[in-house]
C-alpha positions as CSV (number, residue, x, y, z in Angstrom):
1,X,102.9,97.3,86.8
2,X,102.3,100.0,89.4
3,X,98.9,100.3,91.0
4,X,98.6,103.8,89.5
5,X,99.2,102.4,86.0
6,X,96.6,99.7,86.5
7,X,94.0,102.2,87.8
8,X,94.6,104.5,84.8
9,X,94.1,101.6,82.4
10,X,91.0,100.4,84.1
11,X,89.5,103.9,84.2
12,X,90.1,104.4,80.5
13,X,88.4,101.1,79.6
14,X,85.5,101.8,81.9
15,X,84.9,105.3,80.4
16,X,85.0,103.9,76.9
17,X,82.5,101.1,77.8
18,X,80.1,102.9,80.2
19,X,78.8,106.3,78.9
20,X,76.8,107.0,82.1
21,X,80.0,106.7,84.2
22,X,77.9,105.3,87.0
23,X,80.4,104.5,89.8
24,X,81.3,100.8,90.1
25,X,83.7,99.1,92.6
26,X,86.2,96.7,91.2
27,X,88.6,94.4,93.0
28,X,91.3,92.4,91.3
29,X,94.7,90.8,91.9
30,X,97.9,91.8,90.0
31,X,101.7,91.7,90.3
32,X,102.5,95.2,91.6
33,X,105.7,97.2,91.3
34,X,106.1,99.3,94.5
35,X,109.2,100.9,95.9
36,X,111.3,99.0,93.3
37,X,110.0,95.6,94.5
38,X,107.4,93.2,93.1
39,X,104.4,92.1,95.2
40,X,101.5,89.8,94.7
41,X,98.8,92.4,95.4
42,X,95.1,93.0,95.3
43,X,93.5,96.3,94.4
44,X,90.1,97.8,95.3
45,X,89.1,100.8,93.2
46,X,85.9,102.8,92.5
47,X,85.6,103.6,88.8
48,X,83.4,106.2,87.2
49,X,82.5,109.6,88.5
50,X,84.9,112.4,88.1
51,X,87.9,110.3,88.6
52,X,88.8,106.8,90.0
53,X,89.2,106.4,93.7
54,X,91.7,103.9,95.0
55,X,90.3,102.4,98.2
56,X,93.0,99.9,99.1
57,X,96.1,97.9,98.0
58,X,96.8,94.7,99.9
59,X,100.2,93.1,99.5
60,X,100.2,89.3,100.1
61,X,101.6,88.6,103.5
62,X,102.0,84.8,103.6
63,X,104.1,83.5,100.6
64,X,103.9,79.7,100.3
65,X,107.2,77.8,99.9
66,X,106.1,74.2,100.2
67,X,104.8,71.5,97.8
68,X,104.7,72.9,94.3
69,X,104.9,76.5,95.6
70,X,108.0,78.7,95.8
71,X,106.5,82.1,95.7
72,X,109.1,83.9,97.9
73,X,111.7,83.4,95.1
74,X,109.8,85.8,92.9
75,X,108.0,88.4,95.0
76,X,108.4,90.3,98.3
77,X,105.9,89.9,101.1
78,X,103.7,92.5,102.6
79,X,103.5,93.1,106.3
80,X,100.0,94.4,107.0
81,X,96.4,93.3,106.9
82,X,93.9,96.2,107.2
83,X,90.3,96.9,106.5
84,X,89.3,100.0,104.5
85,X,86.2,102.1,103.8
86,X,84.1,101.8,100.7
87,X,81.0,103.6,99.5
88,X,78.8,100.8,101.0
89,X,80.7,99.9,104.2
90,X,84.0,98.4,105.3
91,X,85.9,95.7,103.6
92,X,89.3,93.8,103.7
93,X,91.3,91.9,101.1
94,X,93.5,88.8,101.5
95,X,95.4,87.0,98.7
96,X,95.2,83.2,98.5
97,X,97.6,81.8,101.1
98,X,96.7,84.6,103.5
99,X,93.4,83.0,104.1
100,X,95.0,79.7,105.2
101,X,96.2,81.5,108.4
102,X,93.1,82.0,110.6
103,X,94.7,85.1,112.2
104,X,94.3,86.9,108.9
105,X,90.6,86.9,109.0
106,X,90.6,87.7,112.7
107,X,92.7,90.9,112.0
108,X,90.4,92.0,109.2
109,X,87.3,91.5,111.4
110,X,88.9,93.3,114.3
111,X,89.6,96.2,112.0
112,X,85.9,96.4,111.2
113,X,85.6,94.5,107.9
114,X,82.1,93.5,106.9
115,X,83.2,91.7,103.8
116,X,86.5,89.9,103.2
117,X,87.5,89.5,99.5
118,X,89.9,86.6,98.7
119,X,91.3,86.4,95.2
120,X,92.9,82.9,94.8
121,X,95.0,81.2,92.2
122,X,95.2,77.7,93.7
123,X,95.9,74.8,91.3
124,X,93.3,72.1,91.3
125,X,94.5,69.0,93.2
126,X,93.0,65.9,94.7
127,X,91.1,63.3,92.8
128,X,89.8,61.3,95.7
129,X,86.1,61.6,96.5
130,X,85.3,64.8,98.5
131,X,83.7,64.4,101.9
132,X,80.9,66.8,101.0
133,X,80.0,64.8,97.9
134,X,80.1,67.8,95.7
135,X,81.9,67.6,92.3
136,X,85.3,69.2,91.8
137,X,88.8,68.7,93.0
138,X,89.5,68.0,96.7
139,X,91.2,71.4,97.1
140,X,87.9,73.2,96.6
141,X,86.5,71.4,99.6
142,X,89.2,72.8,101.9
143,X,89.0,76.2,100.4
144,X,85.2,76.4,100.9
145,X,85.7,75.2,104.5
146,X,88.2,77.9,105.2
147,X,85.9,80.6,103.8
148,X,82.9,79.4,105.7
149,X,84.8,79.1,109.0
150,X,86.2,82.6,108.6
151,X,82.7,84.0,107.9
152,X,81.0,82.2,110.8
153,X,83.7,82.8,113.4
154,X,83.8,86.6,112.8
155,X,80.3,87.3,111.6
156,X,81.4,88.6,108.2
157,X,80.7,87.9,104.5
158,X,83.5,86.2,102.6
159,X,83.8,86.4,98.8
160,X,86.3,83.7,97.6
161,X,87.2,84.3,93.9
162,X,89.1,81.4,92.2
163,X,91.1,81.6,89.0
164,X,89.8,79.4,86.2
165,X,91.7,78.0,83.2
166,X,95.3,76.9,82.6
167,X,98.5,78.8,83.2
168,X,102.1,77.7,83.4
169,X,101.1,74.0,83.1
170,X,98.7,74.2,86.0
171,X,94.9,73.7,85.9
172,X,92.6,76.1,87.9
173,X,89.1,74.9,88.5
174,X,87.1,78.1,89.2
175,X,84.2,77.4,91.6
176,X,84.2,80.7,93.4
177,X,81.7,81.2,96.3
178,X,80.3,83.6,98.8
179,X,79.8,82.7,102.4
180,X,77.4,84.4,104.7
181,X,78.1,85.4,108.3
182,X,76.6,82.2,109.7
183,X,78.9,80.1,107.5
184,X,76.1,79.5,104.9
185,X,76.8,79.4,101.2
186,X,75.1,82.2,99.4
187,X,76.1,81.1,95.9
188,X,78.7,79.1,93.9
189,X,80.2,79.7,90.5
190,X,80.4,76.9,88.0
191,X,83.5,74.7,87.6
192,X,86.0,74.8,84.7
193,X,84.5,77.8,83.0
194,X,84.6,81.6,83.2
195,X,81.4,83.2,84.5
196,X,79.9,86.3,86.0
197,X,77.7,85.7,89.0
198,X,75.9,88.2,91.2
199,X,74.7,88.1,94.8
200,X,72.9,90.7,96.9
201,X,74.2,90.9,100.4
202,X,72.3,92.5,103.3
203,X,74.6,93.8,106.1
204,X,71.7,93.4,108.5
205,X,72.6,89.7,108.5
206,X,75.9,90.6,110.2
207,X,74.0,92.1,113.2
208,X,71.8,89.0,113.6
209,X,74.8,86.6,113.2
210,X,76.9,88.5,115.8
211,X,74.1,88.7,118.3
212,X,73.4,85.0,118.0
213,X,77.2,84.1,118.2
214,X,79.1,87.0,119.7
215,X,82.6,85.5,119.2
216,X,84.0,88.8,117.7
217,X,82.7,90.8,120.7
218,X,84.3,88.2,123.1
219,X,87.6,88.6,121.2
220,X,87.5,92.4,121.3
221,X,87.0,92.2,125.1
222,X,89.9,89.8,125.6
223,X,92.2,91.3,123.0
224,X,94.3,93.6,125.4
225,X,95.1,90.6,127.6
226,X,96.0,88.4,124.6
227,X,98.2,91.1,123.1
228,X,100.1,91.3,126.4
229,X,100.6,87.5,126.3
230,X,101.9,87.6,122.8
231,X,104.3,90.3,123.8
232,X,105.6,88.1,126.6
233,X,106.0,85.2,124.2
234,X,108.0,87.3,121.8
235,X,110.3,88.4,124.6
236,X,110.7,84.7,125.7
237,X,109.3,85.7,129.1
238,X,108.5,82.7,131.3
239,X,105.1,82.5,132.8
240,X,104.9,82.4,136.7
241,X,103.1,79.3,137.8
242,X,100.6,80.7,140.3
243,X,98.0,78.8,142.3
244,X,96.6,78.4,145.8
245,X,98.0,75.6,148.0
246,X,96.0,72.7,149.3
247,X,93.4,73.4,152.0
248,X,91.4,71.5,154.6
249,X,88.0,72.3,153.2
250,X,88.9,73.1,149.6
251,X,88.4,76.8,150.0
252,X,90.8,78.1,152.6
253,X,94.6,77.7,152.4
254,X,96.4,75.6,155.0
255,X,98.9,78.5,155.6
256,X,98.1,81.6,157.4
257,X,97.1,84.5,155.2
258,X,100.0,86.5,154.0
259,X,102.5,83.7,154.6
260,X,104.0,81.4,151.9
261,X,104.6,77.7,152.0
262,X,108.2,78.4,152.5
263,X,108.9,77.2,149.0
264,X,110.1,79.3,146.2
265,X,107.6,80.3,143.6
266,X,107.6,77.8,140.7
267,X,108.1,79.1,137.2
268,X,106.9,77.4,134.1
269,X,109.6,76.3,131.6
270,X,110.2,78.7,128.7
271,X,107.9,78.2,125.8
272,X,109.0,75.8,123.1
273,X,108.0,78.5,120.7
274,X,111.0,80.5,122.0
275,X,113.4,77.8,120.7
276,X,111.7,77.7,117.4
277,X,111.9,81.5,117.2
278,X,115.6,81.5,117.9
279,X,116.2,79.1,115.0
280,X,113.9,81.3,112.9
281,X,115.9,84.4,113.7
282,X,119.1,82.8,112.5
283,X,117.6,82.1,109.1
284,X,118.3,84.2,106.1
285,X,114.6,84.9,105.6
286,X,114.1,86.5,109.0
287,X,117.3,88.6,108.7
288,X,115.9,90.0,105.5
289,X,112.6,90.6,107.2
290,X,114.2,92.4,110.1
291,X,116.2,94.6,107.7
292,X,113.1,95.5,105.8
293,X,111.2,96.4,108.9
294,X,114.0,98.6,110.2
295,X,114.3,100.3,106.8
296,X,110.6,101.0,106.7
């Protein structure tokens, strides 16, 4: 369905169930029809009041095509990860596989997100004992580690919401959790059953966490330099190999100032990534991606 249709239906149900119409924020995942294509999307909307307010629609960027997954056969991919304003602060949304790419959380944090919401429908897998000695499938251990690492690296809260039950012959374990900005676990939902859990989050914790571990600030400082480097990689631009020659005392060059060694400047070999990118560009998927970007 379209996002507008979903918002209309949610608003009708909310008004029928809550006479006071006190505003309430809701986030949920859905299959979205947009521009005559289908996306695996997440919606954030404020219900109640005079009318519902759509805060954000995130369209899943990374579509898994490995193991038991073949999502790109059925839906199109989104191309942006952005934070957005709410009534209480700034948030971002990722969908499932998006969170497995560390850059996703970085982009959300750089855009000012204080809370990152991650709806996930990852089938339960892994019967071997977990390293953290907690009950549940092995996949939950990895998911929790991803959420906690994202939270602690960027000084944000992360709310990881897992599907529970069975669907299409697959079993989903539940076990949702909230991570604090120091990577601590604020709460966990039960396994194998539906539940409603609540947590009160204090954004003052973000300030304390970012003062104690200012990784996000460091990244913001270095970002212009890193962006230039990424641009050079995308253009397959070689990196000049630049360094001072040997010296007598370890501090002054042997050559006279302003004169070279008489040797041509060495240049590092082109990045191996460039070769991979060339192969990627020749693939059907990237051709479709390029056409989509040009069209947009």
